[in-house]
C-alpha positions, 0 to 999 in steps of 0.5 A: 445459480449461487455456485455460478455466482460464486465461481464468477466472483472467484474468477473475477478476484483472481484476475484483477490487476490489484492484489486482494486479500481478506482477513478475519477479525484476528487479521488471519489471512483467509484469501489471497489472489493471484495478483497479491502473489505477483506483487508480493512474491508470496504464494497463497499457500505461504500466507493463508492462515497466517496473521498479516500482523506477523509481518508477512508483508511488513508494511512500512511508511516512507520513513521505514516505520513498521505499520503492522504492529502499531498503526495498521490501516487494516486493524483500524478498519476492523476496529472502527469500520471506516475504509482507509487509503494509504501509500506505503511499502510492502516487503517483497518475499525476496527482501526488497521494498515495493511501493504500494497504494492500499485501500482497506474496507470492512467485511460485515456479516448479515447482521452488520457485525464486522467480521474482518476486512479486505485490503486491495493493493496496487504497485505504486512504483511509477508514482514514486519514480515520478516524484523522485524525478521531479525532486531531482529536476527541482534540485537541478533547477535550483542548485549550481552543478559545481558548488551545489549552492543555491543559484540565482533562480532559487534565491529569487523564488525564495525571496518572492515567496517570503515577500508574498 
């Protein structure tokens, strides 16, 4: 029965729409599912056994700051046992950035000692595109198309906000 459960969970993880990977305490990748391959372009053979902090995915924040070497959510989760969520970018195998939403959780042994962590990540491109479209619509609504100066609507809303 245990083998059946193990096979079931392996199959479940492989068929999730989200990328999933496990790391040990040294942040060495021990598991990499099919969606992680699809979202990142890296096959499991290319990443299993490598340390994620060696910038396999090169997570960056919106300003381009590399998180893997300084402010890694996965490392913080391993350190303090607290789950985390963040919106970051990963570097696809082909070199382009992919916006992703990541969720990290600790993995503990039977005695409760943290032995690693799991990161689940999903493509966040639609949300980023929507935010860019909203910013562009806001810009178009408040700037004169010829002079690119603030229009009357912008001046009125700015004055109203300052008065309030």
